[in-house]
PyMOL Python script that loads the backbone (N, CA, C, O; Angstrom):
from pymol import cmd

cmd.read_pdbstr("""\
ATOM      1  N   UNK A   1     -21.676 -15.350   3.988  1.00  0.00           N
ATOM      2  CA  UNK A   1     -20.620 -14.361   4.187  1.00  0.00           C
ATOM      3  C   UNK A   1     -19.254 -15.042   4.334  1.00  0.00           C
ATOM      4  O   UNK A   1     -18.235 -14.521   3.882  1.00  0.00           O
ATOM      5  N   UNK A   2     -19.255 -16.184   4.957  1.00  0.00           N
ATOM      6  CA  UNK A   2     -18.008 -16.925   5.129  1.00  0.00           C
ATOM      7  C   UNK A   2     -17.443 -17.362   3.780  1.00  0.00           C
ATOM      8  O   UNK A   2     -16.227 -17.380   3.589  1.00  0.00           O
ATOM      9  N   UNK A   3     -18.325 -17.712   2.846  1.00  0.00           N
ATOM     10  CA  UNK A   3     -17.872 -18.110   1.511  1.00  0.00           C
ATOM     11  C   UNK A   3     -17.181 -16.956   0.797  1.00  0.00           C
ATOM     12  O   UNK A   3     -16.234 -17.155   0.035  1.00  0.00           O
ATOM     13  N   UNK A   4     -17.671 -15.748   1.056  1.00  0.00           N
ATOM     14  CA  UNK A   4     -17.081 -14.559   0.438  1.00  0.00           C
ATOM     15  C   UNK A   4     -15.632 -14.398   0.878  1.00  0.00           C
ATOM     16  O   UNK A   4     -14.750 -14.199   0.043  1.00  0.00           O
ATOM     17  N   UNK A   5     -15.377 -14.484   2.188  1.00  0.00           N
ATOM     18  CA  UNK A   5     -14.011 -14.322   2.694  1.00  0.00           C
ATOM     19  C   UNK A   5     -13.119 -15.486   2.269  1.00  0.00           C
ATOM     20  O   UNK A   5     -11.930 -15.298   2.008  1.00  0.00           O
ATOM     21  N   UNK A   6     -13.683 -16.668   2.201  1.00  0.00           N
ATOM     22  CA  UNK A   6     -12.895 -17.812   1.717  1.00  0.00           C
ATOM     23  C   UNK A   6     -12.492 -17.612   0.251  1.00  0.00           C
ATOM     24  O   UNK A   6     -11.382 -17.966  -0.146  1.00  0.00           O
ATOM     25  N   UNK A   7     -13.380 -17.056  -0.528  1.00  0.00           N
ATOM     26  CA  UNK A   7     -13.061 -16.795  -1.937  1.00  0.00           C
ATOM     27  C   UNK A   7     -11.988 -15.715  -2.055  1.00  0.00           C
ATOM     28  O   UNK A   7     -11.103 -15.810  -2.905  1.00  0.00           O
ATOM     29  N   UNK A   8     -12.062 -14.684  -1.203  1.00  0.00           N
ATOM     30  CA  UNK A   8     -11.022 -13.655  -1.211  1.00  0.00           C
ATOM     31  C   UNK A   8      -9.672 -14.251  -0.847  1.00  0.00           C
ATOM     32  O   UNK A   8      -8.663 -13.924  -1.471  1.00  0.00           O
ATOM     33  N   UNK A   9      -9.641 -15.116   0.148  1.00  0.00           N
ATOM     34  CA  UNK A   9      -8.388 -15.773   0.534  1.00  0.00           C
ATOM     35  C   UNK A   9      -7.873 -16.648  -0.600  1.00  0.00           C
ATOM     36  O   UNK A   9      -6.675 -16.660  -0.882  1.00  0.00           O
ATOM     37  N   UNK A  10      -8.769 -17.378  -1.249  1.00  0.00           N
ATOM     38  CA  UNK A  10      -8.360 -18.285  -2.321  1.00  0.00           C
ATOM     39  C   UNK A  10      -7.728 -17.521  -3.475  1.00  0.00           C
ATOM     40  O   UNK A  10      -6.787 -18.001  -4.106  1.00  0.00           O
ATOM     41  N   UNK A  11      -8.246 -16.340  -3.745  1.00  0.00           N
ATOM     42  CA  UNK A  11      -7.714 -15.540  -4.860  1.00  0.00           C
ATOM     43  C   UNK A  11      -6.581 -14.613  -4.430  1.00  0.00           C
ATOM     44  O   UNK A  11      -6.111 -13.810  -5.236  1.00  0.00           O
ATOM     45  N   UNK A  12      -6.138 -14.704  -3.197  1.00  0.00           N
ATOM     46  CA  UNK A  12      -5.041 -13.897  -2.656  1.00  0.00           C
ATOM     47  C   UNK A  12      -5.340 -12.398  -2.692  1.00  0.00           C
ATOM     48  O   UNK A  12      -4.424 -11.583  -2.800  1.00  0.00           O
ATOM     49  N   UNK A  13      -6.615 -12.039  -2.604  1.00  0.00           N
ATOM     50  CA  UNK A  13      -6.992 -10.631  -2.632  1.00  0.00           C
ATOM     51  C   UNK A  13      -6.505  -9.934  -1.367  1.00  0.00           C
ATOM     52  O   UNK A  13      -6.021  -8.804  -1.425  1.00  0.00           O
ATOM     53  N   UNK A  14      -6.632 -10.597  -0.238  1.00  0.00           N
ATOM     54  CA  UNK A  14      -6.251  -9.991   1.032  1.00  0.00           C
ATOM     55  C   UNK A  14      -4.746  -9.715   1.063  1.00  0.00           C
ATOM     56  O   UNK A  14      -4.322  -8.629   1.458  1.00  0.00           O
ATOM     57  N   UNK A  15      -3.945 -10.688   0.651  1.00  0.00           N
ATOM     58  CA  UNK A  15      -2.486 -10.494   0.632  1.00  0.00           C
ATOM     59  C   UNK A  15      -2.095  -9.388  -0.335  1.00  0.00           C
ATOM     60  O   UNK A  15      -1.216  -8.580  -0.035  1.00  0.00           O
ATOM     61  N   UNK A  16      -2.736  -9.348  -1.483  1.00  0.00           N
ATOM     62  CA  UNK A  16      -2.430  -8.317  -2.466  1.00  0.00           C
ATOM     63  C   UNK A  16      -2.773  -6.930  -1.940  1.00  0.00           C
ATOM     64  O   UNK A  16      -2.024  -5.977  -2.153  1.00  0.00           O
ATOM     65  N   UNK A  17      -3.896  -6.820  -1.259  1.00  0.00           N
ATOM     66  CA  UNK A  17      -4.311  -5.533  -0.702  1.00  0.00           C
ATOM     67  C   UNK A  17      -3.338  -5.061   0.360  1.00  0.00           C
ATOM     68  O   UNK A  17      -2.958  -3.890   0.381  1.00  0.00           O
ATOM     69  N   UNK A  18      -2.933  -5.958   1.236  1.00  0.00           N
ATOM     70  CA  UNK A  18      -1.975  -5.598   2.287  1.00  0.00           C
ATOM     71  C   UNK A  18      -0.649  -5.185   1.665  1.00  0.00           C
ATOM     72  O   UNK A  18      -0.050  -4.197   2.089  1.00  0.00           O
ATOM     73  N   UNK A  19      -0.182  -5.930   0.663  1.00  0.00           N
ATOM     74  CA  UNK A  19       1.082  -5.594   0.003  1.00  0.00           C
ATOM     75  C   UNK A  19       0.990  -4.225  -0.669  1.00  0.00           C
ATOM     76  O   UNK A  19       1.928  -3.431  -0.595  1.00  0.00           O
ATOM     77  N   UNK A  20      -0.133  -3.950  -1.322  1.00  0.00           N
ATOM     78  CA  UNK A  20      -0.333  -2.654  -1.981  1.00  0.00           C
ATOM     79  C   UNK A  20      -0.297  -1.520  -0.964  1.00  0.00           C
ATOM     80  O   UNK A  20       0.329  -0.489  -1.212  1.00  0.00           O
ATOM     81  N   UNK A  21      -0.959  -1.696   0.171  1.00  0.00           N
ATOM     82  CA  UNK A  21      -0.968  -0.658   1.207  1.00  0.00           C
ATOM     83  C   UNK A  21       0.421  -0.420   1.783  1.00  0.00           C
ATOM     84  O   UNK A  21       0.810   0.725   2.014  1.00  0.00           O
ATOM     85  N   UNK A  22       1.170  -1.490   2.014  1.00  0.00           N
ATOM     86  CA  UNK A  22       2.525  -1.349   2.568  1.00  0.00           C
ATOM     87  C   UNK A  22       3.437  -0.625   1.581  1.00  0.00           C
ATOM     88  O   UNK A  22       4.172   0.283   1.970  1.00  0.00           O
ATOM     89  N   UNK A  23       3.397  -1.017   0.313  1.00  0.00           N
ATOM     90  CA  UNK A  23       4.235  -0.369  -0.699  1.00  0.00           C
ATOM     91  C   UNK A  23       3.842   1.089  -0.865  1.00  0.00           C
ATOM     92  O   UNK A  23       4.708   1.952  -1.016  1.00  0.00           O
ATOM     93  N   UNK A  24       2.553   1.372  -0.838  1.00  0.00           N
ATOM     94  CA  UNK A  24       2.090   2.762  -0.954  1.00  0.00           C
ATOM     95  C   UNK A  24       2.598   3.597   0.204  1.00  0.00           C
ATOM     96  O   UNK A  24       3.041   4.729   0.009  1.00  0.00           O
ATOM     97  N   UNK A  25       2.537   3.045   1.418  1.00  0.00           N
ATOM     98  CA  UNK A  25       3.010   3.770   2.593  1.00  0.00           C
ATOM     99  C   UNK A  25       4.514   4.048   2.484  1.00  0.00           C
ATOM    100  O   UNK A  25       4.964   5.145   2.816  1.00  0.00           O
ATOM    101  N   UNK A  26       5.288   3.071   2.025  1.00  0.00           N
ATOM    102  CA  UNK A  26       6.729   3.251   1.872  1.00  0.00           C
ATOM    103  C   UNK A  26       7.031   4.337   0.847  1.00  0.00           C
ATOM    104  O   UNK A  26       7.904   5.175   1.074  1.00  0.00           O
ATOM    105  N   UNK A  27       6.318   4.333  -0.279  1.00  0.00           N
ATOM    106  CA  UNK A  27       6.531   5.352  -1.316  1.00  0.00           C
ATOM    107  C   UNK A  27       6.198   6.738  -0.766  1.00  0.00           C
ATOM    108  O   UNK A  27       6.929   7.694  -1.024  1.00  0.00           O
ATOM    109  N   UNK A  28       5.119   6.857  -0.023  1.00  0.00           N
ATOM    110  CA  UNK A  28       4.744   8.159   0.551  1.00  0.00           C
ATOM    111  C   UNK A  28       5.802   8.630   1.534  1.00  0.00           C
ATOM    112  O   UNK A  28       6.189   9.797   1.500  1.00  0.00           O
ATOM    113  N   UNK A  29       6.279   7.754   2.409  1.00  0.00           N
ATOM    114  CA  UNK A  29       7.306   8.134   3.375  1.00  0.00           C
ATOM    115  C   UNK A  29       8.600   8.541   2.671  1.00  0.00           C
ATOM    116  O   UNK A  29       9.231   9.522   3.064  1.00  0.00           O
ATOM    117  N   UNK A  30       8.994   7.816   1.660  1.00  0.00           N
ATOM    118  CA  UNK A  30      10.204   8.145   0.910  1.00  0.00           C
ATOM    119  C   UNK A  30      10.053   9.505   0.230  1.00  0.00           C
ATOM    120  O   UNK A  30      10.973  10.323   0.244  1.00  0.00           O
ATOM    121  N   UNK A  31       8.885   9.733  -0.363  1.00  0.00           N
ATOM    122  CA  UNK A  31       8.633  11.002  -1.053  1.00  0.00           C
ATOM    123  C   UNK A  31       8.669  12.168  -0.074  1.00  0.00           C
ATOM    124  O   UNK A  31       9.242  13.215  -0.372  1.00  0.00           O
ATOM    125  N   UNK A  32       8.064  11.990   1.080  1.00  0.00           N
ATOM    126  CA  UNK A  32       8.061  13.060   2.082  1.00  0.00           C
ATOM    127  C   UNK A  32       9.468  13.349   2.595  1.00  0.00           C
ATOM    128  O   UNK A  32       9.763  14.480   2.979  1.00  0.00           O
ATOM    129  N   UNK A  33      10.322  12.361   2.607  1.00  0.00           N
ATOM    130  CA  UNK A  33      11.694  12.557   3.074  1.00  0.00           C
ATOM    131  C   UNK A  33      12.576  13.178   2.005  1.00  0.00           C
ATOM    132  O   UNK A  33      13.497  13.926   2.334  1.00  0.00           O
ATOM    133  N   UNK A  34      12.321  12.890   0.731  1.00  0.00           N
ATOM    134  CA  UNK A  34      13.210  13.311  -0.344  1.00  0.00           C
ATOM    135  C   UNK A  34      12.822  14.661  -0.942  1.00  0.00           C
ATOM    136  O   UNK A  34      13.706  15.440  -1.297  1.00  0.00           O
ATOM    137  N   UNK A  35      11.552  14.956  -1.063  1.00  0.00           N
ATOM    138  CA  UNK A  35      11.129  16.185  -1.731  1.00  0.00           C
ATOM    139  C   UNK A  35      11.710  17.463  -1.113  1.00  0.00           C
ATOM    140  O   UNK A  35      12.109  18.354  -1.863  1.00  0.00           O
ATOM    141  N   UNK A  36      11.776  17.592   0.202  1.00  0.00           N
ATOM    142  CA  UNK A  36      12.376  18.821   0.763  1.00  0.00           C
ATOM    143  C   UNK A  36      13.840  19.007   0.340  1.00  0.00           C
ATOM    144  O   UNK A  36      14.326  20.137   0.276  1.00  0.00           O
ATOM    145  N   UNK A  37      14.532  17.921   0.056  1.00  0.00           N
ATOM    146  CA  UNK A  37      15.924  18.004  -0.376  1.00  0.00           C
ATOM    147  C   UNK A  37      16.048  18.776  -1.690  1.00  0.00           C
ATOM    148  O   UNK A  37      17.019  19.501  -1.906  1.00  0.00           O
ATOM    149  N   UNK A  38      15.063  18.611  -2.556  1.00  0.00           N
ATOM    150  CA  UNK A  38      15.090  19.273  -3.853  1.00  0.00           C
ATOM    151  C   UNK A  38      14.376  20.615  -3.836  1.00  0.00           C
ATOM    152  O   UNK A  38      14.210  21.238  -4.885  1.00  0.00           O
ATOM    153  N   UNK A  39      13.955  21.069  -2.669  1.00  0.00           N
ATOM    154  CA  UNK A  39      13.318  22.371  -2.555  1.00  0.00           C
ATOM    155  C   UNK A  39      11.911  22.399  -3.117  1.00  0.00           C
ATOM    156  O   UNK A  39      11.446  23.446  -3.567  1.00  0.00           O
ATOM    157  N   UNK A  40      11.227  21.271  -3.098  1.00  0.00           N
ATOM    158  CA  UNK A  40       9.856  21.236  -3.598  1.00  0.00           C
ATOM    159  C   UNK A  40       8.939  22.047  -2.693  1.00  0.00           C
ATOM    160  O   UNK A  40       9.155  22.125  -1.484  1.00  0.00           O
ATOM    161  N   UNK A  41       7.933  22.638  -3.277  1.00  0.00           N
ATOM    162  CA  UNK A  41       6.994  23.449  -2.503  1.00  0.00           C
ATOM    163  C   UNK A  41       6.203  22.564  -1.541  1.00  0.00           C
ATOM    164  O   UNK A  41       5.932  21.397  -1.826  1.00  0.00           O
ATOM    165  N   UNK A  42       5.848  23.131  -0.422  1.00  0.00           N
ATOM    166  CA  UNK A  42       5.078  22.377   0.588  1.00  0.00           C
ATOM    167  C   UNK A  42       3.670  22.126   0.122  1.00  0.00           C
ATOM    168  O   UNK A  42       2.882  21.509   0.839  1.00  0.00           O
TER     169      UNK A  42
END
""", "prot")
cmd.dss("prot")
cmd.show_as("cartoon", "prot")
cmd.util.cbc("prot")
cmd.orient("prot")
């Protein structure tokens, strides 16, 4: 099991996943803030 996590670290899978989650969260927050401005339906 340790080899599995070492391989994920070596391939930067963990960093990529964290970056993807952070960017996704930012896009969702931005969308939730901007859509009401344009009168989008709830």
